[in-house]
DRENDO-1510 file (C-alpha; in Angstrom, 1 decimal, always signed):
<recs>
REC; n; res; u; v; w
REC; 1; UNK; +0.0; +0.0; +0.0 .
REC; 2; UNK; +1.3; +3.4; -1.0 .
REC; 3; UNK; +0.6; +6.4; +1.2 .
REC; 4; UNK; +0.5; +10.0; +0.0 .
REC; 5; UNK; +3.7; +11.8; +1.1 .
REC; 6; UNK; +1.8; +14.5; +3.1 .
REC; 7; UNK; -0.2; +11.8; +5.0 .
REC; 8; UNK; +3.1; +9.9; +5.7 .
REC; 9; UNK; +4.7; +13.1; +7.1 .
REC; 10; UNK; +1.6; +13.8; +9.3 .
REC; 11; UNK; +1.6; +10.2; +10.7 .
REC; 12; UNK; +5.4; +10.4; +11.4 .
REC; 13; UNK; +5.0; +13.7; +13.2 .
REC; 14; UNK; +2.1; +12.4; +15.2 .
REC; 15; UNK; +4.1; +9.3; +16.2 .
REC; 16; UNK; +7.1; +11.5; +17.2 .
REC; 17; UNK; +4.9; +13.7; +19.3 .
REC; 18; UNK; +3.4; +10.6; +21.2 .
REC; 19; UNK; +7.0; +9.3; +21.8 .
REC; 20; UNK; +8.0; +12.7; +23.2 .
REC; 21; UNK; +5.0; +12.8; +25.5 .
REC; 22; UNK; +5.7; +9.2; +26.8 .
REC; 23; UNK; +9.3; +10.0; +27.5 .
REC; 24; UNK; +8.7; +13.4; +29.2 .
REC; 25; UNK; +9.2; +13.3; +33.0 .
REC; 26; UNK; +5.9; +13.2; +34.8 .
REC; 27; UNK; +4.9; +14.6; +38.1 .
REC; 28; UNK; +4.3; +11.7; +40.4 .
REC; 29; UNK; +1.0; +12.0; +42.3 .
REC; 30; UNK; +0.7; +10.2; +45.6 .
REC; 31; UNK; -2.2; +10.5; +48.1 .
REC; 32; UNK; -0.1; +13.0; +50.1 .
REC; 33; UNK; +0.5; +15.3; +47.1 .
REC; 34; UNK; -3.1; +15.3; +45.9 .
REC; 35; UNK; -4.3; +16.5; +49.3 .
REC; 36; UNK; -2.0; +19.6; +49.1 .
REC; 37; UNK; +1.0; +18.4; +51.1 .
REC; 38; UNK; +4.1; +16.6; +49.9 .
REC; 39; UNK; +5.5; +13.3; +51.3 .
REC; 40; UNK; +8.4; +15.4; +52.6 .
REC; 41; UNK; +6.0; +17.4; +54.8 .
REC; 42; UNK; +5.0; +14.3; +56.9 .
REC; 43; UNK; +5.6; +14.6; +60.6 .
REC; 44; UNK; +7.7; +11.7; +61.9 .
REC; 45; UNK; +8.0; +11.0; +65.6 .
REC; 46; UNK; +10.1; +8.4; +67.3 .
REC; 47; UNK; +9.3; +7.8; +70.9 .
REC; 48; UNK; +9.1; +5.1; +73.6 .
REC; 49; UNK; +6.0; +3.0; +73.6 .
REC; 50; UNK; +3.2; +4.0; +76.1 .
REC; 51; UNK; +0.4; +2.0; +77.7 .
REC; 52; UNK; -2.1; +3.7; +75.4 .
REC; 53; UNK; -0.3; +2.3; +72.3 .
REC; 54; UNK; -1.4; -1.3; +73.1 .
REC; 55; UNK; -4.4; -1.3; +70.7 .
REC; 56; UNK; -2.4; +0.3; +67.9 .
REC; 57; UNK; +0.5; -2.1; +68.4 .
REC; 58; UNK; -1.9; -5.1; +68.3 .
REC; 59; UNK; -3.4; -3.8; +65.1 .
REC; 60; UNK; +0.0; -3.2; +63.6 .
REC; 61; UNK; +1.2; -6.7; +64.6 .
REC; 62; UNK; -2.0; -8.2; +63.0 .
REC; 63; UNK; -1.3; -6.3; +59.8 .
REC; 64; UNK; +2.3; -7.5; +59.8 .
REC; 65; UNK; +1.1; -11.1; +60.6 .
REC; 66; UNK; +3.4; -11.1; +63.6 .
REC; 67; UNK; +3.1; -10.7; +67.4 .
REC; 68; UNK; +3.7; -7.6; +69.3 .
REC; 69; UNK; +7.4; -7.3; +70.1 .
REC; 70; UNK; +8.7; -7.4; +73.7 .
REC; 71; UNK; +8.8; -4.2; +75.7 .
REC; 72; UNK; +10.5; -1.8; +75.9 .
REC; 73; UNK; +10.0; -0.5; +72.4 .
REC; 74; UNK; +10.5; +2.5; +70.2 .
REC; 75; UNK; +7.6; +3.3; +68.1 .
REC; 76; UNK; +7.5; +5.5; +65.0 .
REC; 77; UNK; +4.5; +7.6; +64.0 .
REC; 78; UNK; +3.9; +9.3; +60.7 .
REC; 79; UNK; +1.4; +12.1; +61.0 .
REC; 80; UNK; +0.1; +10.7; +64.2 .
REC; 81; UNK; -0.4; +7.1; +62.9 .
REC; 82; UNK; +1.7; +4.3; +64.2 .
REC; 83; UNK; +3.7; +2.8; +61.3 .
REC; 84; UNK; +6.5; +0.8; +63.0 .
REC; 85; UNK; +7.8; -0.5; +66.3 .
REC; 86; UNK; +11.1; -1.9; +67.4 .
REC; 87; UNK; +11.8; -3.9; +70.5 .
REC; 88; UNK; +14.9; -2.6; +72.5 .
REC; 89; UNK; +15.0; -6.0; +74.2 .
REC; 90; UNK; +15.4; -8.4; +71.3 .
REC; 91; UNK; +15.4; -6.2; +68.2 .
REC; 92; UNK; +12.1; -7.7; +66.9 .
REC; 93; UNK; +10.2; -5.2; +64.7 .
REC; 94; UNK; +6.7; -4.8; +63.2 .
REC; 95; UNK; +5.7; -2.4; +60.5 .
REC; 96; UNK; +2.6; -1.5; +58.4 .
REC; 97; UNK; +2.9; -3.6; +55.2 .
REC; 98; UNK; +0.6; -1.1; +53.3 .
REC; 99; UNK; +3.2; +1.7; +53.5 .
REC; 100; UNK; +6.8; +2.0; +52.6 .
REC; 101; UNK; +8.4; +1.3; +56.0 .
REC; 102; UNK; +11.9; +0.1; +55.2 .
REC; 103; UNK; +13.4; +3.6; +55.6 .
REC; 104; UNK; +11.3; +4.0; +58.8 .
REC; 105; UNK; +12.7; +0.8; +60.3 .
REC; 106; UNK; +16.2; +2.0; +59.4 .
REC; 107; UNK; +15.4; +5.2; +61.4 .
REC; 108; UNK; +14.2; +3.2; +64.3 .
REC; 109; UNK; +17.3; +1.0; +64.3 .
REC; 110; UNK; +19.6; +4.0; +64.1 .
REC; 111; UNK; +17.8; +5.7; +67.0 .
REC; 112; UNK; +17.9; +2.5; +69.1 .
REC; 113; UNK; +21.7; +2.3; +68.5 .
REC; 114; UNK; +22.0; +5.9; +69.6 .
REC; 115; UNK; +20.1; +5.2; +72.8 .
REC; 116; UNK; +22.2; +2.2; +73.6 .
REC; 117; UNK; +25.5; +3.9; +72.9 .
REC; 118; UNK; +24.6; +7.3; +74.2 .
REC; 119; UNK; +26.9; +8.6; +77.0 .
REC; 120; UNK; +24.2; +9.3; +79.6 .
REC; 121; UNK; +24.2; +9.4; +83.3 .
REC; 122; UNK; +25.1; +6.2; +85.1 .
REC; 123; UNK; +21.6; +6.1; +86.6 .
REC; 124; UNK; +20.0; +6.2; +83.1 .
REC; 125; UNK; +22.3; +3.5; +81.7 .
REC; 126; UNK; +21.5; +1.2; +84.6 .
REC; 127; UNK; +17.8; +1.7; +84.1 .
REC; 128; UNK; +18.1; +1.1; +80.3 .
REC; 129; UNK; +20.2; -2.0; +81.0 .
REC; 130; UNK; +17.5; -3.3; +83.4 .
REC; 131; UNK; +14.8; -2.8; +80.8 .
REC; 132; UNK; +16.8; -4.6; +78.1 .
REC; 133; UNK; +18.1; -7.4; +80.3 .
REC; 134; UNK; +16.2; -10.6; +79.7 .
REC; 135; UNK; +14.4; -11.9; +82.8 .
REC; 136; UNK; +16.0; -14.8; +84.7 .
REC; 137; UNK; +14.4; -18.2; +84.7 .
REC; 138; UNK; +12.3; -18.7; +87.8 .
REC; 139; UNK; +14.4; -21.6; +89.0 .
REC; 140; UNK; +17.7; -19.7; +88.8 .
REC; 141; UNK; +19.0; -18.3; +92.0 .
REC; 142; UNK; +21.4; -15.6; +92.8 .
REC; 143; UNK; +23.0; -17.5; +95.7 .
REC; 144; UNK; +25.7; -20.0; +95.2 .
REC; 145; UNK; +24.0; -23.3; +95.4 .
REC; 146; UNK; +24.8; -26.6; +93.8 .
REC; 147; UNK; +24.0; -27.3; +90.2 .
REC; 148; UNK; +21.5; -30.0; +91.2 .
REC; 149; UNK; +19.4; -27.5; +93.1 .
REC; 150; UNK; +19.2; -25.2; +90.1 .
REC; 151; UNK; +17.6; -27.7; +87.8 .
REC; 152; UNK; +14.2; -26.7; +86.4 .
REC; 153; UNK; +11.2; -28.1; +88.3 .
REC; 154; UNK; +9.4; -31.1; +86.7 .
</recs>
């Protein structure tokens, strides 16, 4: 099939225009930018867990198909919503699978390391160590007794 030269030129120009439109950088629209704010404007707060966080932590653990990590924890909120939590005791973490939380977990981990390595008062360090220390088994004793008397009960 033979096309008229002017028609061929118009088709080629149209094709070139479509290619340019497809390759042009686009503004990415996310729920945050459509509402007027940008993702960079989100308020992020890292804090110790509180008793009133129990329900939100249970919901977050359920979303993450996990269990609530052992206390004490650091929790991370984005715009007032709990998105991630990290146990200071064993390092277990939970995060909202419906949001990008890998960078948030990295922030939590970095803050936990700062807290554990921070040169604070002796009293604060002792308290933090007590919170992090795993509880002793109920059959262990602090006195010097024979090994047979420290065996677990049957």
